[in-house]
C-alpha positions, 0 to 999 in steps of 0.5 A: 510474557516473552512472544517469543514463539507468540505469531500475531495475526497483524503481522500476517495482515500487514505483509498481505496488504502489502502485498497487495500494494506492491502488486498494484504499483508493480502494475502501474509499472509495468503498464506506464514502462510498456508504453514509454517503450512503444506498446499500445495505451491500455484503456485508461480504467486501468489506471483509475482504478490503480489509482483509487485503490492507492488511494483509498486502500492505505488511507483508509484501511492500512495506515491508520492501523499501523499508525495509531495501534502498531506504532503506538505500541512499539514506542510504549516500549521503546525509543529506539525507533522513534525517529524511523516510525515518526518518518513512516508516519509522515511519509503515509501523509506525504503518499497521500499528496503524491496520489494525488498527484498522480490522480492529476498527471493521470487527468493530463494525461488522459486529455492533452496525450502523449505530450502529459505522458513523460509527467505521469510517468515519471510521477509513477516511478517516483511513487513506486521508488517511495512506497517500496522503500516506506514498505521495506522500513516497516518490514526489515527494519520495524517489524523485527524490533516489534518482534523483540520489544513487544510482549504477547498481550502486547500484540494481543492488543494490536491484533484486537485492534486489527481484527475489530477494523476489519470486522468494521470493514466486513459489517461495512462492506469496504473490506468486499469492496476492496477485495472486488477492485483488486480482483478486477485490477488483477483481471485487467492487468497482463501476465505477471502481474495478472490474469489478463493476456500480455500487451 
């Protein structure tokens, strides 16, 4: 059955998760750019919380659903996106490596001070550029084709897998933990990223 008028819940979940990840990355950019311009250095727990979120959430929650369910289902229906999907799956691994490099650079900055800042700044900018391009590819290239080639039955399978994943996270308390962490990041980040007083 055609999915022309069917709205998959999995698409909403992916968009919401992209928005959360974008907000956290934008927060990191705000802080490093402010420091670069001579602004005050925030409590480094801000960076640690942000890095913990982008290290944990994509790897344990976001990417597995995309790779195992949505991308796999698209490949069953069409080969026109095989190159793009393989690249995105590879980028999921590359992103994990970049996050580890960011964590190491933050540790160096924490202990070595301003002499180690430029490396951390460059890696934040690099990661932001990388991940924003990754999300744009998913939303601007992959999703429109998925809406064209997947049938309602396909979307129902993908939606069921996404919801089962969410239920597992709920049962274990993991989703609540991630939501708490995201709320913490928003609360300790200044406007327009969060609700804390501006630097």
